[in-house]
NUMAR-581264 format. One line per field, with one value per residue: residue in one letter; residue number from 1; x, y, z of N, C-alpha, C in turn. Coordinates in nm, 3 decimals, padded with zeros to 5 digits. Each point is the difference from the previous one (the first is absolute). Example, Ala and Ser with C-alpha at 12.3 -4.5 7.8 and 13.67 -1.06 7.14 Angstrom:
<pts>
koltor	(A, S)
nutor	(1, 2)
n_c1	(01.319, -00.035)
n_c2	(-00.569, 00.105)
n_c3	(00.780, -00.072)
ca_c1	(-00.089, 00.082)
ca_c2	(00.119, 00.119)
ca_c3	(00.000, 00.006)
c_c1	(00.090, -00.077)
c_c2	(00.120, 00.109)
c_c3	(00.000, 00.073)
</pts>
This chain:
<pts>
koltor	(M, T, R, K, K, K, A, R, K, V, G, S, E, G, P, A, Q, Y, S, D, R, S, L, S, K, N, D, I, A, A, L, A, A, K, R, K, N, K, R, K, G, L, K, A, G, S, R, H, S, D, A, T, V, E, K, Q, R, I, A, Q, Q, Q, R, D, P, R, L, G, S, K, A, A, V, P, L, V, V, E, Q, K, P, H, P, K, S, A, A, G, K, K, V, R, R, V, S, A, E, K, E, L, E, M, L, E, N, D, A, Q, L, N, V, L, I, D, R, I, E, N, G, E, K, L, G, S, G, L, Q, S, Y, V, D, E, K, L, D, R, I, E, V, L, M, N, Q, L, G, L, L, E, E, D, D, E, P, V, E, T, E, A, P, K, K, A, K, R, R, G, D, D, D, L, L, A, E, F, E, N, F, K, F, D, Q, E)
nutor	(1, 2, 3, 4, 5, 6, 7, 8, 9, 10, 11, 12, 13, 14, 15, 16, 17, 18, 19, 20, 21, 22, 23, 24, 25, 26, 27, 28, 29, 30, 31, 32, 33, 34, 35, 36, 37, 38, 39, 40, 41, 42, 43, 44, 45, 46, 47, 48, 49, 50, 51, 52, 53, 54, 55, 56, 57, 58, 59, 60, 61, 62, 63, 64, 65, 66, 67, 68, 69, 70, 71, 72, 73, 74, 75, 76, 77, 78, 79, 80, 81, 82, 83, 84, 85, 86, 87, 88, 89, 90, 91, 92, 93, 94, 95, 96, 97, 98, 99, 100, 101, 102, 103, 104, 105, 106, 107, 108, 109, 110, 111, 112, 113, 114, 115, 116, 117, 118, 119, 120, 121, 122, 123, 124, 125, 126, 127, 128, 129, 130, 131, 132, 133, 134, 135, 136, 137, 138, 139, 140, 141, 142, 143, 144, 145, 146, 147, 148, 149, 150, 151, 152, 153, 154, 155, 156, 157, 158, 159, 160, 161, 162, 163, 164, 165, 166, 167, 168, 169, 170, 171, 172, 173, 174, 175, 176, 177, 178, 179, 180, 181, 182)
n_c1	(-06.484, 00.055, 00.079, 00.079, 00.073, 00.084, 00.036, 00.112, -00.081, 00.079, -00.053, -00.107, 00.037, 00.030, 00.126, 00.025, 00.007, 00.125, 00.012, 00.127, -00.029, 00.097, 00.031, -00.061, 00.077, -00.089, -00.005, 00.131, 00.005, -00.090, 00.065, 00.113, -00.060, -00.047, 00.119, 00.054, -00.094, 00.033, 00.123, -00.082, 00.006, 00.018, 00.129, 00.011, -00.049, -00.057, -00.093, 00.070, 00.007, 00.124, 00.001, 00.129, -00.032, -00.101, 00.083, 00.092, -00.095, -00.045, 00.125, 00.014, -00.117, 00.041, 00.098, 00.049, -00.089, -00.013, 00.041, 00.107, 00.089, 00.079, 00.001, 00.132, -00.031, 00.063, 00.074, 00.108, -00.070, 00.061, 00.024, -00.080, 00.094, -00.062, -00.076, -00.076, 00.052, 00.088, -00.040, -00.114, 00.032, 00.057, 00.094, 00.000, 00.120, 00.021, 00.104, 00.080, 00.094, -00.054, -00.014, 00.121, 00.044, -00.068, 00.044, 00.120, -00.031, -00.048, -00.087, -00.075, 00.112, 00.051, -00.119, -00.005, 00.128, -00.029, -00.108, 00.079, 00.093, -00.113, 00.000, -00.034, -00.115, 00.064, -00.084, -00.056, -00.081, -00.011, -00.019, -00.075, -00.056, -00.001, -00.045, -00.083, -00.028, -00.012, -00.066, -00.067, -00.015, -00.029, -00.077, -00.050, -00.009, -00.048, -00.076, -00.025, -00.012, -00.117, -00.043, -00.001, 00.078, -00.079, 00.102, -00.095, 00.018, -00.109, -00.047, -00.102, 00.105, 00.068, -00.111, -00.034, 00.123, -00.015, -00.125, 00.070, -00.072, 00.081, 00.012, 00.121, 00.007, -00.053, 00.077, 00.099, -00.039, -00.016, 00.115, 00.041, -00.078, -00.073, -00.061, 00.025, 00.089, -00.109)
n_c2	(01.419, -00.026, 00.096, -00.105, 00.057, -00.012, -00.096, 00.048, -00.059, -00.084, -00.041, -00.049, 00.092, 00.053, 00.013, 00.118, -00.076, 00.032, -00.020, -00.017, 00.059, -00.079, 00.096, -00.080, -00.057, -00.097, 00.012, 00.011, -00.100, -00.062, 00.037, -00.029, -00.109, -00.014, 00.035, -00.082, -00.089, 00.033, 00.021, 00.097, 00.033, 00.127, 00.015, -00.001, 00.121, -00.071, 00.079, -00.025, -00.113, -00.042, 00.109, -00.006, -00.079, 00.079, 00.103, -00.070, -00.033, 00.122, 00.043, -00.102, 00.037, 00.128, -00.083, 00.052, -00.095, 00.095, 00.071, -00.037, -00.094, 00.058, -00.131, 00.000, 00.019, -00.118, 00.076, -00.063, -00.094, -00.049, -00.090, -00.054, -00.086, -00.091, 00.000, -00.060, 00.099, -00.058, 00.103, -00.015, -00.127, -00.021, 00.011, -00.125, 00.053, -00.091, -00.061, 00.022, -00.045, 00.071, 00.107, -00.025, -00.021, 00.109, 00.060, -00.050, 00.034, 00.089, -00.059, 00.110, 00.073, -00.085, 00.002, 00.131, 00.006, -00.090, 00.075, 00.106, -00.063, -00.030, 00.122, 00.027, 00.055, 00.103, 00.047, 00.109, -00.012, -00.133, 00.013, 00.108, -00.076, -00.108, 00.075, 00.059, -00.117, -00.056, 00.110, -00.005, -00.130, 00.031, 00.099, -00.079, -00.096, 00.097, 00.041, -00.128, 00.015, -00.058, 00.097, -00.108, 00.089, -00.005, -00.068, -00.082, 00.090, 00.061, -00.086, 00.014, 00.034, -00.087, -00.054, 00.027, -00.033, -00.102, 00.000, 00.038, 00.106, 00.081, 00.114, 00.003, -00.132, 00.017, 00.105, -00.065, -00.104, 00.083, 00.061, -00.123, -00.006, -00.066, 00.110, 00.032, -00.091, -00.071)
n_c3	(06.611, 00.106, -00.014, -00.030, 00.091, -00.105, 00.074, 00.051, 00.070, 00.061, -00.114, -00.055, -00.089, 00.107, 00.044, -00.057, -00.105, 00.002, -00.131, 00.029, -00.111, -00.049, -00.082, -00.084, -00.091, 00.002, 00.135, 00.000, -00.090, 00.071, 00.110, -00.064, -00.046, 00.123, 00.050, -00.090, 00.024, 00.123, -00.051, -00.025, -00.128, -00.009, -00.020, 00.129, -00.022, -00.095, 00.048, 00.107, -00.069, -00.015, -00.072, 00.030, 00.100, 00.024, -00.019, 00.066, 00.086, -00.005, 00.008, 00.083, 00.050, -00.014, 00.023, -00.111, -00.022, -00.094, 00.104, -00.063, 00.001, 00.088, 00.009, -00.016, -00.128, -00.007, -00.081, 00.042, -00.059, 00.106, -00.093, 00.090, 00.031, -00.072, 00.112, -00.092, -00.073, -00.077, -00.076, 00.070, -00.017, 00.114, -00.089, 00.037, 00.007, -00.095, 00.049, -00.104, 00.085, 00.103, -00.079, -00.052, 00.122, 00.038, -00.110, 00.026, 00.125, -00.086, 00.085, 00.001, 00.001, 00.089, 00.058, -00.015, 00.037, 00.095, 00.020, -00.011, 00.075, 00.065, -00.048, 00.122, -00.035, 00.052, 00.087, -00.046, 00.106, -00.008, -00.133, 00.025, 00.095, -00.080, -00.102, 00.085, 00.057, -00.121, -00.038, 00.114, -00.020, -00.126, 00.043, 00.095, -00.093, -00.079, 00.101, 00.022, -00.134, 00.019, -00.078, -00.079, -00.060, -00.110, -00.059, -00.047, -00.097, 00.025, -00.093, 00.081, 00.072, -00.073, -00.047, 00.123, 00.030, -00.084, 00.041, 00.098, -00.030, -00.060, 00.061, -00.053, 00.020, 00.117, 00.017, -00.052, 00.068, 00.103, -00.028, -00.024, 00.103, -00.087, 00.040, -00.124, 00.014, -00.030)
ca_c1	(00.112, 00.104, 00.130, 00.103, 00.132, 00.094, 00.108, 00.128, 00.045, 00.018, -00.130, -00.008, 00.091, 00.135, 00.079, 00.035, 00.125, 00.068, 00.103, 00.103, 00.008, 00.102, -00.048, 00.077, 00.032, -00.125, -00.077, 00.067, -00.026, -00.142, -00.016, 00.059, -00.092, -00.117, 00.039, 00.017, -00.132, -00.074, 00.038, -00.048, 00.009, 00.132, 00.092, -00.029, 00.086, 00.053, -00.023, 00.108, 00.130, 00.095, -00.055, 00.097, -00.023, -00.123, 00.030, 00.074, -00.093, -00.084, 00.085, 00.019, -00.124, -00.027, 00.110, -00.047, 00.044, 00.067, 00.141, 00.067, 00.116, 00.104, 00.125, 00.061, -00.024, 00.116, -00.034, 00.055, -00.034, 00.100, -00.064, 00.054, -00.013, -00.114, 00.049, 00.011, 00.098, 00.136, 00.076, -00.017, 00.059, 00.145, 00.057, 00.112, 00.105, 00.064, 00.120, -00.022, 00.017, -00.118, -00.115, 00.019, -00.028, -00.145, -00.065, 00.031, -00.073, -00.142, -00.069, -00.096, 00.074, 00.053, -00.111, -00.038, 00.106, -00.017, -00.116, 00.040, 00.091, -00.080, -00.074, -00.128, -00.007, -00.052, -00.079, 00.081, 00.043, 00.107, 00.115, 00.066, 00.065, 00.123, 00.093, 00.049, 00.094, 00.120, 00.075, 00.063, 00.111, 00.108, 00.060, 00.078, 00.119, 00.093, 00.059, 00.094, 00.103, -00.018, -00.056, 00.102, -00.041, 00.041, 00.100, -00.046, -00.100, -00.126, 00.000, -00.110, 00.041, 00.086, -00.070, -00.050, 00.109, 00.034, -00.105, -00.007, 00.050, 00.031, -00.095, 00.018, -00.067, -00.144, -00.033, 00.010, -00.115, -00.119, 00.005, -00.016, -00.130, -00.095, -00.131, -00.105, -00.026, -00.061)
ca_c2	(-00.072, 00.091, -00.023, -00.040, 00.048, -00.112, 00.020, -00.050, -00.102, -00.132, -00.062, -00.144, -00.039, -00.003, 00.116, 00.011, -00.070, 00.048, -00.093, 00.064, -00.076, 00.055, -00.002, -00.082, 00.068, 00.014, 00.108, 00.127, 00.026, 00.036, 00.137, 00.091, 00.007, 00.075, 00.141, 00.045, 00.014, 00.105, 00.130, 00.024, 00.139, 00.056, 00.013, 00.121, 00.113, 00.000, 00.132, 00.089, -00.065, 00.067, 00.005, -00.046, -00.143, -00.008, 00.047, -00.105, -00.109, 00.047, 00.008, -00.135, -00.045, 00.076, -00.017, -00.045, -00.139, -00.015, 00.027, -00.124, 00.007, 00.094, -00.075, 00.013, -00.112, -00.014, 00.014, -00.114, -00.122, -00.105, -00.131, -00.089, -00.139, -00.073, -00.069, -00.145, -00.031, -00.025, 00.124, 00.068, -00.078, 00.002, -00.118, -00.052, -00.040, -00.127, -00.009, -00.070, -00.145, -00.053, 00.007, -00.106, -00.127, -00.008, -00.026, -00.137, -00.092, 00.030, -00.124, 00.026, 00.021, -00.131, -00.080, 00.057, -00.031, -00.142, -00.013, 00.051, -00.099, -00.116, 00.034, 00.064, 00.144, 00.072, 00.119, 00.121, 00.049, -00.086, 00.012, 00.128, -00.018, -00.077, 00.086, 00.104, -00.060, -00.043, 00.122, 00.046, -00.093, 00.033, 00.127, -00.028, -00.076, 00.097, 00.081, -00.081, -00.051, -00.144, -00.029, -00.019, 00.061, -00.073, 00.070, 00.008, 00.105, -00.045, 00.034, 00.088, 00.138, 00.040, 00.062, 00.131, 00.096, 00.011, 00.073, 00.138, 00.098, 00.129, 00.107, 00.053, -00.092, 00.018, 00.129, -00.013, -00.080, 00.084, 00.102, -00.063, -00.066, 00.070, -00.007, -00.007, -00.140, -00.075)
ca_c3	(00.047, 00.046, -00.062, 00.095, -00.034, 00.000, 00.097, -00.047, 00.093, -00.056, 00.004, -00.022, -00.109, 00.052, -00.038, -00.142, -00.030, -00.121, -00.049, -00.081, -00.125, -00.091, -00.138, -00.093, -00.125, -00.077, 00.061, -00.033, -00.141, -00.012, 00.052, -00.095, -00.113, 00.046, 00.003, -00.138, -00.060, 00.070, -00.054, -00.135, -00.035, -00.025, 00.112, 00.078, -00.025, -00.135, -00.058, 00.040, -00.019, -00.088, -00.135, -00.100, -00.024, -00.079, -00.135, -00.067, -00.031, -00.110, -00.119, -00.050, -00.061, -00.120, -00.095, -00.131, -00.019, -00.129, 00.018, 00.039, 00.085, -00.041, -00.014, -00.132, -00.090, -00.089, -00.141, -00.070, 00.073, -00.014, 00.009, 00.101, -00.046, 00.057, 00.119, -00.019, -00.104, 00.048, -00.001, 00.127, 00.109, 00.010, -00.063, 00.076, -00.092, 00.029, -00.081, -00.127, 00.020, 00.068, -00.090, -00.099, 00.068, 00.022, -00.129, -00.042, 00.087, -00.009, -00.037, -00.106, -00.124, -00.043, -00.054, -00.130, -00.097, -00.033, -00.089, -00.132, -00.058, -00.040, -00.121, 00.030, -00.025, 00.116, -00.030, -00.018, 00.130, 00.051, -00.088, 00.030, 00.130, -00.024, -00.075, 00.091, 00.095, -00.072, -00.032, 00.124, 00.028, -00.094, 00.043, 00.121, -00.037, -00.062, 00.108, 00.077, -00.090, -00.015, -00.132, -00.103, -00.125, -00.120, -00.079, -00.138, -00.019, -00.058, -00.142, -00.035, 00.015, -00.110, -00.112, 00.036, -00.014, -00.142, -00.069, 00.050, -00.097, 00.057, -00.022, -00.137, -00.092, 00.014, -00.058, -00.146, -00.045, 00.012, -00.105, -00.130, -00.008, -00.087, 00.066, -00.102, -00.033, 00.110)
c_c1	(00.111, 00.134, 00.101, 00.133, 00.098, 00.115, 00.128, 00.056, 00.017, -00.133, 00.010, 00.097, 00.143, 00.077, 00.033, 00.137, 00.056, 00.103, 00.099, 00.020, 00.106, -00.052, 00.091, 00.026, -00.125, -00.084, 00.060, -00.028, -00.146, -00.024, 00.057, -00.092, -00.123, 00.031, 00.010, -00.136, -00.079, 00.029, -00.048, 00.014, 00.143, 00.082, -00.028, 00.100, 00.055, -00.017, 00.117, 00.138, 00.083, -00.048, 00.097, -00.021, -00.122, 00.025, 00.077, -00.092, -00.088, 00.081, 00.023, -00.125, -00.023, 00.110, -00.052, 00.050, 00.073, 00.149, 00.068, 00.117, 00.100, 00.133, 00.051, -00.023, 00.121, -00.043, 00.051, -00.025, 00.107, -00.069, 00.071, -00.015, -00.116, 00.049, 00.018, 00.105, 00.138, 00.081, -00.008, 00.066, 00.151, 00.053, 00.122, 00.103, 00.064, 00.123, -00.028, 00.012, -00.125, -00.121, 00.009, -00.031, -00.150, -00.072, 00.026, -00.077, -00.151, -00.075, -00.095, 00.070, 00.055, -00.109, -00.040, 00.105, -00.008, -00.116, 00.034, 00.091, -00.075, -00.089, -00.135, 00.007, -00.065, -00.086, 00.089, 00.051, 00.116, 00.126, 00.074, 00.072, 00.133, 00.104, 00.063, 00.106, 00.129, 00.086, 00.074, 00.120, 00.118, 00.072, 00.089, 00.127, 00.102, 00.069, 00.107, 00.111, -00.009, -00.047, 00.114, -00.052, 00.054, 00.100, -00.047, -00.103, -00.125, -00.008, -00.110, 00.039, 00.079, -00.078, -00.053, 00.107, 00.033, -00.102, -00.004, 00.064, 00.024, -00.107, 00.009, -00.071, -00.151, -00.045, 00.004, -00.118, -00.128, -00.004, -00.024, -00.137, -00.096, -00.140, -00.112, -00.036, -00.063, -00.036)
c_c2	(00.097, -00.040, -00.036, 00.049, -00.117, 00.032, -00.057, -00.103, -00.132, -00.071, -00.148, -00.045, -00.010, 00.121, -00.002, -00.065, 00.049, -00.103, 00.079, -00.085, 00.065, -00.016, -00.087, 00.080, 00.023, 00.115, 00.136, 00.038, 00.044, 00.142, 00.102, 00.017, 00.082, 00.151, 00.057, 00.025, 00.115, 00.136, 00.012, 00.149, 00.045, 00.009, 00.133, 00.108, 00.005, 00.135, 00.093, -00.061, 00.077, -00.009, -00.056, -00.148, -00.017, 00.043, -00.107, -00.114, 00.039, 00.006, -00.138, -00.050, 00.069, -00.014, -00.060, -00.143, -00.021, 00.026, -00.125, 00.025, 00.101, -00.070, 00.011, -00.126, -00.013, 00.006, -00.116, -00.124, -00.104, -00.133, -00.084, -00.143, -00.067, -00.082, -00.150, -00.037, -00.020, 00.128, 00.071, -00.071, 00.016, -00.132, -00.043, -00.053, -00.129, -00.006, -00.088, -00.151, -00.062, -00.001, -00.108, -00.136, -00.019, -00.033, -00.143, -00.102, 00.023, -00.122, 00.023, 00.018, -00.132, -00.087, 00.051, -00.029, -00.147, -00.021, 00.047, -00.101, -00.125, 00.031, 00.065, 00.148, 00.064, 00.117, 00.122, 00.054, -00.080, 00.014, 00.131, -00.008, -00.072, 00.087, 00.105, -00.056, -00.044, 00.120, 00.051, -00.088, 00.032, 00.129, -00.023, -00.077, 00.089, 00.084, -00.077, -00.059, -00.150, -00.039, -00.010, 00.058, -00.080, 00.085, 00.020, 00.112, -00.058, 00.051, 00.099, 00.147, 00.050, 00.063, 00.140, 00.107, 00.023, 00.087, 00.147, 00.095, 00.132, 00.104, 00.055, -00.089, 00.018, 00.132, -00.006, -00.079, 00.083, 00.104, -00.059, -00.067, 00.083, -00.021, -00.017, -00.144, -00.069, -00.138)
c_c3	(00.034, -00.059, 00.105, -00.050, 00.010, 00.093, -00.059, 00.095, -00.075, 00.016, -00.024, -00.108, 00.048, -00.047, -00.149, -00.023, -00.133, -00.042, -00.086, -00.125, -00.088, -00.143, -00.086, -00.127, -00.083, 00.055, -00.036, -00.145, -00.019, 00.049, -00.099, -00.121, 00.037, 00.002, -00.142, -00.066, 00.062, -00.062, -00.143, -00.029, -00.019, 00.127, 00.071, -00.033, -00.140, -00.067, 00.028, -00.023, -00.103, -00.145, -00.105, -00.033, -00.088, -00.145, -00.079, -00.043, -00.119, -00.129, -00.059, -00.070, -00.134, -00.106, -00.130, -00.026, -00.132, 00.010, 00.053, 00.092, -00.056, -00.019, -00.143, -00.081, -00.091, -00.146, -00.084, 00.084, -00.027, 00.019, 00.104, -00.050, 00.071, 00.119, -00.018, -00.104, 00.061, 00.007, 00.134, 00.116, 00.002, -00.057, 00.080, -00.098, 00.047, -00.090, -00.123, 00.018, 00.063, -00.093, -00.107, 00.060, 00.022, -00.131, -00.048, 00.083, -00.003, -00.054, -00.116, -00.134, -00.054, -00.061, -00.138, -00.107, -00.041, -00.095, -00.141, -00.068, -00.046, -00.120, 00.027, -00.034, 00.121, -00.046, -00.006, 00.134, 00.056, -00.085, 00.028, 00.135, -00.018, -00.072, 00.091, 00.095, -00.069, -00.040, 00.123, 00.036, -00.091, 00.041, 00.122, -00.032, -00.070, 00.105, 00.075, -00.086, -00.020, -00.140, -00.102, -00.131, -00.117, -00.079, -00.144, -00.014, -00.067, -00.144, -00.036, 00.009, -00.121, -00.115, 00.033, -00.020, -00.147, -00.073, 00.041, -00.102, 00.070, -00.034, -00.144, -00.101, 00.005, -00.062, -00.153, -00.055, 00.002, -00.113, -00.137, -00.017, -00.082, 00.056, -00.103, -00.033, 00.122, -00.046)
</pts>
């Protein structure tokens, strides 16, 4: 069979047709991934690159892991207040009149005082809450000058003053004490 030479004439298929196709974002990403996968091995010319960068990289790898930070360590530890405690929060100051008014209008405190007046016994937590609030009310009333003081002295304080002895009396009693008798 003889060989036929192909001609470049327009044949039965018609003229060659080209289509201008613009690349989409997906096509560009695919081409970039293909280029990335195509490159394997070391970077070209790495044998002749700057040696200082290589020395720094090796020094970082050979660093002793037992050596810690060079940061200064404080020798005296100052205790910080707990973040959830009241000491760590900023306390908003209220005037004595407003605080007294708020305590007098406290619904929970009023209910607890009514229960105590009716003869009920409160638990230790509620009783301490009532005592704390009543003490605060008394302090505020003293500050504002609303508390009336009694003119009559309390009788329980008088016997304590009468029994008090001087240092000389105590020393004499100690010297006269006989240790042999038991």
